[in-house]
PALUM-205842 format. One record per residue (C-alpha): residue number from 1; z, x, y. Coordinates in nm, 4 decimals, m for minus. Example, Ala and Ser with C-alpha at 12.3 -4.5 7.8 and 13.67 -1.06 7.14 Angstrom:
<node><num>1</num><up>0.7800</up><east>1.2300</east><north>m0.4500</north></node>
<node><num>2</num><up>0.7140</up><east>1.3670</east><north>m0.1060</north></node>
! end
This chain:
<node><num>1</num><up>8.8049</up><east>12.8381</east><north>10.6152</north></node>
<node><num>2</num><up>8.9645</up><east>13.1637</east><north>10.7262</north></node>
<node><num>3</num><up>9.2576</up><east>13.1601</east><north>10.9706</north></node>
<node><num>4</num><up>9.0604</up><east>13.3548</east><north>11.2331</north></node>
<node><num>5</num><up>8.7608</up><east>13.1210</east><north>11.2011</north></node>
<node><num>6</num><up>8.9846</up><east>12.8152</east><north>11.2320</north></node>
<node><num>7</num><up>9.1462</up><east>12.9604</east><north>11.5446</north></node>
<node><num>8</num><up>8.8019</up><east>13.0263</east><north>11.6911</north></node>
<node><num>9</num><up>8.7269</up><east>12.6568</east><north>11.6458</north></node>
<node><num>10</num><up>9.0426</up><east>12.5677</east><north>11.8351</north></node>
<node><num>11</num><up>9.2201</up><east>12.4082</east><north>11.5391</north></node>
<node><num>12</num><up>9.5989</up><east>12.3700</east><north>11.5637</north></node>
<node><num>13</num><up>9.8087</up><east>12.5976</east><north>11.3451</north></node>
<node><num>14</num><up>9.9777</up><east>12.4580</east><north>11.0344</north></node>
<node><num>15</num><up>10.2167</up><east>12.6536</east><north>10.8132</north></node>
<node><num>16</num><up>10.1575</up><east>12.6045</east><north>10.4404</north></node>
<node><num>17</num><up>10.4485</up><east>12.6333</east><north>10.1970</north></node>
<node><num>18</num><up>10.3634</up><east>12.6245</east><north>9.8258</north></node>
<node><num>19</num><up>10.6526</up><east>12.5575</east><north>9.5888</north></node>
<node><num>20</num><up>10.6853</up><east>12.5037</east><north>9.2150</north></node>
<node><num>21</num><up>10.9653</up><east>12.3121</east><north>9.0508</north></node>
<node><num>22</num><up>11.1977</up><east>12.3120</east><north>9.3530</north></node>
<node><num>23</num><up>11.4654</up><east>12.0402</east><north>9.3140</north></node>
<node><num>24</num><up>11.3657</up><east>11.7366</east><north>9.5139</north></node>
<node><num>25</num><up>11.7006</up><east>11.7304</east><north>9.6971</north></node>
<node><num>26</num><up>11.6388</up><east>12.0860</east><north>9.8198</north></node>
<node><num>27</num><up>11.2857</up><east>11.9944</east><north>9.9243</north></node>
<node><num>28</num><up>11.4030</up><east>11.6913</east><north>10.1209</north></node>
<node><num>29</num><up>11.6745</up><east>11.8926</east><north>10.2954</north></node>
<node><num>30</num><up>11.4107</up><east>12.1502</east><north>10.3901</north></node>
<node><num>31</num><up>11.1765</up><east>11.8835</east><north>10.5261</north></node>
<node><num>32</num><up>11.4494</up><east>11.7148</east><north>10.7284</north></node>
<node><num>33</num><up>11.5455</up><east>12.0510</east><north>10.8767</north></node>
<node><num>34</num><up>11.1849</up><east>12.1379</east><north>10.9656</north></node>
<node><num>35</num><up>11.1250</up><east>11.7973</east><north>11.1205</north></node>
<node><num>36</num><up>11.4309</up><east>11.8251</east><north>11.3445</north></node>
<node><num>37</num><up>11.4629</up><east>12.1968</east><north>11.4246</north></node>
<node><num>38</num><up>11.1117</up><east>12.3444</east><north>11.4106</north></node>
<node><num>39</num><up>10.8338</up><east>12.3063</east><north>11.6658</north></node>
<node><num>40</num><up>10.5625</up><east>12.4022</east><north>11.4143</north></node>
<node><num>41</num><up>10.3311</up><east>12.1945</east><north>11.1961</north></node>
<node><num>42</num><up>10.3973</up><east>12.2151</east><north>10.8220</north></node>
<node><num>43</num><up>10.2304</up><east>12.1275</east><north>10.4952</north></node>
<node><num>44</num><up>10.4610</up><east>12.1515</east><north>10.1938</north></node>
<node><num>45</num><up>10.3232</up><east>12.1326</east><north>9.8397</north></node>
<node><num>46</num><up>10.5756</up><east>12.1208</east><north>9.5547</north></node>
<node><num>47</num><up>10.4347</up><east>12.1227</east><north>9.2016</north></node>
<node><num>48</num><up>10.6953</up><east>11.9181</east><north>9.0152</north></node>
<node><num>49</num><up>11.0738</up><east>11.8952</east><north>9.0218</north></node>
<node><num>50</num><up>11.2524</up><east>12.0056</east><north>8.7066</north></node>
<node><num>51</num><up>11.5256</up><east>11.7410</east><north>8.6736</north></node>
<node><num>52</num><up>11.4294</up><east>11.3703</east><north>8.6567</north></node>
<node><num>53</num><up>11.5723</up><east>11.2169</east><north>8.9744</north></node>
<node><num>54</num><up>11.5645</up><east>10.8759</east><north>9.1406</north></node>
<node><num>55</num><up>11.4828</up><east>10.8847</east><north>9.5129</north></node>
<node><num>56</num><up>11.5479</up><east>10.5825</east><north>9.7332</north></node>
<node><num>57</num><up>11.4515</up><east>10.5104</east><north>10.0921</north></node>
<node><num>58</num><up>11.7195</up><east>10.5358</east><north>10.3583</north></node>
<node><num>59</num><up>11.7892</up><east>10.1615</east><north>10.3556</north></node>
<node><num>60</num><up>11.7644</up><east>10.1164</east><north>9.9781</north></node>
<node><num>61</num><up>12.0447</up><east>9.9337</east><north>9.7965</north></node>
<node><num>62</num><up>12.1139</up><east>10.0662</east><north>9.4450</north></node>
<node><num>63</num><up>12.2192</up><east>9.7323</east><north>9.2977</north></node>
<node><num>64</num><up>11.8942</up><east>9.5695</east><north>9.4089</north></node>
<node><num>65</num><up>11.6632</up><east>9.8505</east><north>9.3048</north></node>
<node><num>66</num><up>11.8154</up><east>10.0201</east><north>9.0005</north></node>
<node><num>67</num><up>11.9290</up><east>9.9302</east><north>8.6503</north></node>
<node><num>68</num><up>12.2668</up><east>10.0838</east><north>8.7259</north></node>
<node><num>69</num><up>12.4088</up><east>10.0669</east><north>8.3734</north></node>
<node><num>70</num><up>12.1432</up><east>10.2905</east><north>8.2143</north></node>
<node><num>71</num><up>12.1240</up><east>10.5118</east><north>8.5271</north></node>
<node><num>72</num><up>12.4956</up><east>10.5912</east><north>8.5090</north></node>
<node><num>73</num><up>12.5046</up><east>10.6145</east><north>8.1305</north></node>
<node><num>74</num><up>12.2246</up><east>10.8723</east><north>8.1332</north></node>
<node><num>75</num><up>12.3628</up><east>11.0506</east><north>8.4417</north></node>
<node><num>76</num><up>12.0353</up><east>11.0254</east><north>8.6315</north></node>
<node><num>77</num><up>12.0813</up><east>11.1692</east><north>8.9851</north></node>
<node><num>78</num><up>12.0176</up><east>10.9194</east><north>9.2658</north></node>
<node><num>79</num><up>11.9220</up><east>11.0397</east><north>9.6149</north></node>
<node><num>80</num><up>11.8938</up><east>10.8539</east><north>9.9448</north></node>
<node><num>81</num><up>11.6319</up><east>11.0304</east><north>10.1543</north></node>
<node><num>82</num><up>11.6016</up><east>11.0452</east><north>10.5314</north></node>
<node><num>83</num><up>11.2753</up><east>10.8477</east><north>10.5417</north></node>
<node><num>84</num><up>11.1940</up><east>10.4859</east><north>10.4691</north></node>
<node><num>85</num><up>10.9751</up><east>10.3598</east><north>10.1891</north></node>
<node><num>86</num><up>11.0407</up><east>10.2520</east><north>9.8330</north></node>
<node><num>87</num><up>11.2168</up><east>10.3860</east><north>9.5269</north></node>
<node><num>88</num><up>11.0649</up><east>10.6325</east><north>9.2807</north></node>
<node><num>89</num><up>11.1737</up><east>10.8384</east><north>8.9849</north></node>
<node><num>90</num><up>11.0316</up><east>11.1887</east><north>8.9968</north></node>
<node><num>91</num><up>11.0185</up><east>11.4772</east><north>8.7498</north></node>
<node><num>92</num><up>10.8138</up><east>11.7804</east><north>8.6480</north></node>
<node><num>93</num><up>10.5016</up><east>11.5603</east><north>8.6287</north></node>
<node><num>94</num><up>10.5274</up><east>11.4516</east><north>8.9936</north></node>
<node><num>95</num><up>10.3335</up><east>11.6360</east><north>9.2640</north></node>
<node><num>96</num><up>10.4675</up><east>11.6288</east><north>9.6192</north></node>
<node><num>97</num><up>10.2708</up><east>11.6796</east><north>9.9404</north></node>
<node><num>98</num><up>10.4351</up><east>11.6534</east><north>10.2818</north></node>
<node><num>99</num><up>10.2981</up><east>11.6827</east><north>10.6355</north></node>
<node><num>100</num><up>10.5238</up><east>11.7479</east><north>10.9335</north></node>
<node><num>101</num><up>10.3264</up><east>11.7375</east><north>11.2574</north></node>
<node><num>102</num><up>10.3556</up><east>11.7466</east><north>11.6341</north></node>
<node><num>103</num><up>10.1880</up><east>11.4341</east><north>11.7606</north></node>
<node><num>104</num><up>9.9988</up><east>11.6303</east><north>12.0275</north></node>
<node><num>105</num><up>9.8386</up><east>11.8475</east><north>11.7568</north></node>
<node><num>106</num><up>9.6871</up><east>11.5420</east><north>11.5867</north></node>
<node><num>107</num><up>9.5612</up><east>11.3587</east><north>11.8970</north></node>
<node><num>108</num><up>9.3670</up><east>11.0939</east><north>11.7072</north></node>
<node><num>109</num><up>9.6851</up><east>10.9785</east><north>11.5339</north></node>
<node><num>110</num><up>9.9282</up><east>10.7573</east><north>11.7186</north></node>
<node><num>111</num><up>10.2965</up><east>10.8065</east><north>11.6264</north></node>
<node><num>112</num><up>10.3114</up><east>10.4764</east><north>11.4406</north></node>
<node><num>113</num><up>10.3242</up><east>10.4199</east><north>11.0641</north></node>
<node><num>114</num><up>9.9879</up><east>10.2457</east><north>11.0321</north></node>
<node><num>115</num><up>9.8039</up><east>10.5156</east><north>11.2287</north></node>
<node><num>116</num><up>9.9645</up><east>10.7970</east><north>11.0275</north></node>
<node><num>117</num><up>9.8804</up><east>10.6159</east><north>10.7015</north></node>
<node><num>118</num><up>9.5176</up><east>10.5774</east><north>10.8093</north></node>
<node><num>119</num><up>9.4960</up><east>10.9503</east><north>10.8861</north></node>
<node><num>120</num><up>9.6413</up><east>11.0445</east><north>10.5493</north></node>
<node><num>121</num><up>9.4127</up><east>10.7996</east><north>10.3711</north></node>
<node><num>122</num><up>9.1116</up><east>10.9649</east><north>10.5335</north></node>
<node><num>123</num><up>9.2350</up><east>11.3129</east><north>10.4369</north></node>
<node><num>124</num><up>9.2878</up><east>11.2163</east><north>10.0740</north></node>
<node><num>125</num><up>8.9527</up><east>11.0443</east><north>10.0790</north></node>
<node><num>126</num><up>8.8095</up><east>11.3979</east><north>10.1001</north></node>
<node><num>127</num><up>9.0298</up><east>11.5119</east><north>9.8114</north></node>
<node><num>128</num><up>8.9230</up><east>11.2278</east><north>9.5815</north></node>
<node><num>129</num><up>8.5619</up><east>11.2106</east><north>9.6969</north></node>
<node><num>130</num><up>8.3396</up><east>11.1148</east><north>9.4052</north></node>
<node><num>131</num><up>8.6238</up><east>10.9600</east><north>9.2041</north></node>
<node><num>132</num><up>8.5552</up><east>10.5921</east><north>9.1597</north></node>
<node><num>133</num><up>8.8145</up><east>10.3453</east><north>9.2823</north></node>
<node><num>134</num><up>9.0240</up><east>10.5612</east><north>9.5158</north></node>
<node><num>135</num><up>9.1547</up><east>10.3829</east><north>9.8224</north></node>
<node><num>136</num><up>9.4540</up><east>10.3400</east><north>10.0489</north></node>
<node><num>137</num><up>9.5801</up><east>9.9923</east><north>9.9635</north></node>
<node><num>138</num><up>9.8537</up><east>9.8574</east><north>10.1853</north></node>
<node><num>139</num><up>10.0849</up><east>10.1644</east><north>10.1863</north></node>
<node><num>140</num><up>9.9862</up><east>10.3072</east><north>9.8486</north></node>
<node><num>141</num><up>9.7172</up><east>10.5343</east><north>9.7085</north></node>
<node><num>142</num><up>9.5441</up><east>10.3616</east><north>9.4186</north></node>
<node><num>143</num><up>9.2626</up><east>10.3936</east><north>9.1731</north></node>
<node><num>144</num><up>9.1267</up><east>10.0396</east><north>9.1512</north></node>
<node><num>145</num><up>9.4378</up><east>9.8222</east><north>9.1585</north></node>
<node><num>146</num><up>9.6796</up><east>10.0729</east><north>9.0046</north></node>
<node><num>147</num><up>9.9094</up><east>10.2894</east><north>9.2121</north></node>
<node><num>148</num><up>9.9434</up><east>10.6647</east><north>9.1663</north></node>
<node><num>149</num><up>10.0818</up><east>10.7736</east><north>9.5046</north></node>
<node><num>150</num><up>10.3722</up><east>10.6401</east><north>9.7098</north></node>
<node><num>151</num><up>10.4394</up><east>10.7292</east><north>10.0729</north></node>
<node><num>152</num><up>10.7294</up><east>10.7465</east><north>10.3147</north></node>
<node><num>153</num><up>10.7542</up><east>10.8428</east><north>10.6812</north></node>
<node><num>154</num><up>10.9879</up><east>10.9229</east><north>10.9656</north></node>
<node><num>155</num><up>10.8804</up><east>10.9370</east><north>11.3297</north></node>
<node><num>156</num><up>11.1019</up><east>11.1009</east><north>11.5917</north></node>
<node><num>157</num><up>11.0241</up><east>11.1749</east><north>11.9547</north></node>
<node><num>158</num><up>10.7111</up><east>11.3931</east><north>11.9461</north></node>
<node><num>159</num><up>10.7008</up><east>11.4664</east><north>11.5723</north></node>
<node><num>160</num><up>10.6457</up><east>11.2826</east><north>11.2476</north></node>
<node><num>161</num><up>10.6610</up><east>11.3424</east><north>10.8743</north></node>
<node><num>162</num><up>10.4470</up><east>11.1784</east><north>10.6101</north></node>
<node><num>163</num><up>10.5304</up><east>11.2650</east><north>10.2513</north></node>
<node><num>164</num><up>10.3851</up><east>11.1494</east><north>9.9228</north></node>
<node><num>165</num><up>10.4867</up><east>11.1623</east><north>9.5589</north></node>
<node><num>166</num><up>10.1858</up><east>11.1624</east><north>9.3260</north></node>
<node><num>167</num><up>10.2180</up><east>11.0520</east><north>8.9635</north></node>
<node><num>168</num><up>10.0309</up><east>11.3224</east><north>8.7771</north></node>
<node><num>169</num><up>10.1948</up><east>11.1786</east><north>8.4653</north></node>
<node><num>170</num><up>10.5062</up><east>10.9759</east><north>8.3938</north></node>
<node><num>171</num><up>10.7542</up><east>10.8991</east><north>8.1192</north></node>
<node><num>172</num><up>10.7474</up><east>10.5268</east><north>8.0403</north></node>
<node><num>173</num><up>11.1168</up><east>10.5384</east><north>7.9496</north></node>
<node><num>174</num><up>11.2045</up><east>10.6558</east><north>8.3014</north></node>
<node><num>175</num><up>11.0378</up><east>10.3515</east><north>8.4557</north></node>
<node><num>176</num><up>11.3021</up><east>10.1344</east><north>8.2877</north></node>
<node><num>177</num><up>11.5615</up><east>10.2675</east><north>8.5344</north></node>
<node><num>178</num><up>11.3846</up><east>10.0839</east><north>8.8183</north></node>
<node><num>179</num><up>11.4089</up><east>9.7127</east><north>8.8902</north></node>
<node><num>180</num><up>11.1191</up><east>9.5149</east><north>9.0255</north></node>
<node><num>181</num><up>11.1931</up><east>9.5171</east><north>9.4021</north></node>
<node><num>182</num><up>11.2133</up><east>9.1898</east><north>9.5927</north></node>
<node><num>183</num><up>10.9469</up><east>9.3072</east><north>9.8387</north></node>
<node><num>184</num><up>10.6315</up><east>9.4339</east><north>9.6705</north></node>
<node><num>185</num><up>10.2705</up><east>9.4910</east><north>9.7822</north></node>
<node><num>186</num><up>10.0643</up><east>9.1743</east><north>9.7569</north></node>
<node><num>187</num><up>9.8178</up><east>9.3409</east><north>9.5200</north></node>
<node><num>188</num><up>10.0939</up><east>9.4136</east><north>9.2664</north></node>
<node><num>189</num><up>10.0912</up><east>9.0477</east><north>9.1527</north></node>
<node><num>190</num><up>10.4331</up><east>9.0687</east><north>8.9828</north></node>
<node><num>191</num><up>10.3128</up><east>9.3328</east><north>8.7366</north></node>
<node><num>192</num><up>10.5842</up><east>9.5471</east><north>8.5818</north></node>
<node><num>193</num><up>10.5957</up><east>9.9192</east><north>8.6535</north></node>
<node><num>194</num><up>10.3827</up><east>10.0339</east><north>8.3604</north></node>
<node><num>195</num><up>10.1065</up><east>9.7819</east><north>8.4387</north></node>
<node><num>196</num><up>10.1185</up><east>9.8623</east><north>8.8098</north></node>
<node><num>197</num><up>10.0941</up><east>10.2435</east><north>8.8075</north></node>
<node><num>198</num><up>9.8469</up><east>10.4882</east><north>8.6567</north></node>
<node><num>199</num><up>9.8369</up><east>10.8592</east><north>8.5778</north></node>
<node><num>200</num><up>9.6473</up><east>11.0861</east><north>8.8137</north></node>
<node><num>201</num><up>9.5728</up><east>11.3247</east><north>8.5256</north></node>
<node><num>202</num><up>9.3187</up><east>11.0702</east><north>8.3965</north></node>
<node><num>203</num><up>9.1111</up><east>11.1260</east><north>8.7121</north></node>
<node><num>204</num><up>9.1490</up><east>11.4848</east><north>8.8337</north></node>
<node><num>205</num><up>9.2784</up><east>11.8206</east><north>8.7124</north></node>
<node><num>206</num><up>9.6183</up><east>11.9172</east><north>8.8484</north></node>
<node><num>207</num><up>9.5027</up><east>12.2491</east><north>8.9970</north></node>
<node><num>208</num><up>9.1893</up><east>12.0860</east><north>9.1433</north></node>
<node><num>209</num><up>9.4032</up><east>11.8311</east><north>9.3260</north></node>
<node><num>210</num><up>9.6204</up><east>12.0986</east><north>9.4846</north></node>
<node><num>211</num><up>9.3283</up><east>12.3178</east><north>9.5900</north></node>
<node><num>212</num><up>9.1226</up><east>12.0270</east><north>9.7250</north></node>
<node><num>213</num><up>9.4226</up><east>11.9026</east><north>9.9223</north></node>
<node><num>214</num><up>9.4727</up><east>12.2443</east><north>10.0821</north></node>
<node><num>215</num><up>9.1002</up><east>12.2634</east><north>10.1585</north></node>
<node><num>216</num><up>9.1033</up><east>11.9194</east><north>10.3233</north></node>
<node><num>217</num><up>9.4018</up><east>12.0192</east><north>10.5380</north></node>
<node><num>218</num><up>9.2213</up><east>12.3416</east><north>10.6281</north></node>
<node><num>219</num><up>8.9346</up><east>12.1388</east><north>10.7717</north></node>
<node><num>220</num><up>9.1724</up><east>12.0057</east><north>11.0390</north></node>
<node><num>221</num><up>9.4206</up><east>12.2902</east><north>11.0847</north></node>
<node><num>222</num><up>9.4320</up><east>12.6682</east><north>11.0869</north></node>
<node><num>223</num><up>9.6443</up><east>12.7305</east><north>10.7780</north></node>
<node><num>224</num><up>9.8976</up><east>13.0110</east><north>10.7545</north></node>
<node><num>225</num><up>10.0853</up><east>13.0573</east><north>10.4279</north></node>
<node><num>226</num><up>10.4624</up><east>13.0998</east><north>10.4676</north></node>
<node><num>227</num><up>10.7089</up><east>13.1992</east><north>10.1963</north></node>
<node><num>228</num><up>11.0196</up><east>12.9905</east><north>10.1456</north></node>
<node><num>229</num><up>11.2449</up><east>13.2892</east><north>10.2193</north></node>
<node><num>230</num><up>11.0842</up><east>13.3346</east><north>10.5634</north></node>
<node><num>231</num><up>11.1308</up><east>12.9795</east><north>10.6913</north></node>
<node><num>232</num><up>11.4532</up><east>13.0586</east><north>10.8792</north></node>
<node><num>233</num><up>11.2522</up><east>13.2474</east><north>11.1411</north></node>
<node><num>234</num><up>11.0584</up><east>12.9292</east><north>11.2246</north></node>
<node><num>235</num><up>11.3593</up><east>12.7085</east><north>11.2935</north></node>
<node><num>236</num><up>11.6363</up><east>12.6862</east><north>11.5466</north></node>
<node><num>237</num><up>12.0027</up><east>12.7274</east><north>11.4554</north></node>
<node><num>238</num><up>12.0937</up><east>12.5654</east><north>11.1267</north></node>
<node><num>239</num><up>12.1048</up><east>12.1904</east><north>11.1682</north></node>
<node><num>240</num><up>12.4065</up><east>12.0441</east><north>10.9923</north></node>
<node><num>241</num><up>12.2662</up><east>11.6911</east><north>11.0097</north></node>
<node><num>242</num><up>12.1513</up><east>11.6115</east><north>10.6562</north></node>
<node><num>243</num><up>12.1099</up><east>11.2403</east><north>10.6106</north></node>
<node><num>244</num><up>11.9428</up><east>11.2956</east><north>10.2732</north></node>
<node><num>245</num><up>12.2180</up><east>11.3004</east><north>10.0147</north></node>
<node><num>246</num><up>12.3069</up><east>11.2607</east><north>9.6488</north></node>
<node><num>247</num><up>12.4930</up><east>10.9379</east><north>9.5755</north></node>
<node><num>248</num><up>12.8204</up><east>10.9826</east><north>9.3925</north></node>
<node><num>249</num><up>12.9089</up><east>10.8201</east><north>9.0627</north></node>
<node><num>250</num><up>13.1815</up><east>10.6287</east><north>9.2478</north></node>
<node><num>251</num><up>12.9244</up><east>10.4828</east><north>9.4881</north></node>
<node><num>252</num><up>12.7074</up><east>10.3684</east><north>9.2000</north></node>
<node><num>253</num><up>13.0043</up><east>10.2176</east><north>9.0177</north></node>
<node><num>254</num><up>13.1094</up><east>10.0303</east><north>9.3311</north></node>
<node><num>255</num><up>12.7537</up><east>9.8995</east><north>9.3816</north></node>
<node><num>256</num><up>12.7533</up><east>9.7724</east><north>9.0253</north></node>
<node><num>257</num><up>13.0995</up><east>9.6173</east><north>9.0564</north></node>
<node><num>258</num><up>13.0060</up><east>9.4394</east><north>9.3787</north></node>
<node><num>259</num><up>12.7264</up><east>9.2531</east><north>9.1987</north></node>
<node><num>260</num><up>12.9435</up><east>9.1476</east><north>8.9025</north></node>
! end
């Protein structure tokens, strides 16, 4: 749908930022800045991140969630993001899609996690239409009973962010850095990581997923593409509050020592 046609239909404006291989730490800093200092709606699509990186939710505890010995030995970066949710390891085979919205521009969505999840599940239902087994199960996107998309959110005042990491593919070796968390979805049934997740590439082409996602968003918003270099003009003064951060080696060593 063209921008002018979407405006004629009274659809709210959403800025679309398409990225490729941007480091996940840079992406998360950008999203936190846009959530807090912009008054616009945003859709950010990042096709992979070049360096394998572990990303934890804001309340995640490394000793409980990570095999710290191998993580430190292999120098795998570990990030604590500004949103909740679980722990993932991401790389060039991970696709990221994030929505940052004003609650008044999505009036059918209440600013609560379950309502936002339901909205996103409906949107991705359009993307995966015709693919057998897709559903939103608890807080995950699955094909059948195997997860391929994990979600996290933050809700502040009149705005919210919902972001997803999609497993286009994954390296089995990387999964060994993650422990089985103490709190897991009921449908997981104590399966290990490789039995619990699946590869999206077995169900849809990578480029098809991106284009169908943008099309589904365009059915609800008037999309305007924005280049990364132009984002400064859409935000207020630089916000120095960056709660997303890279954990230091000393922090990881202390976490490991505290459990010994």
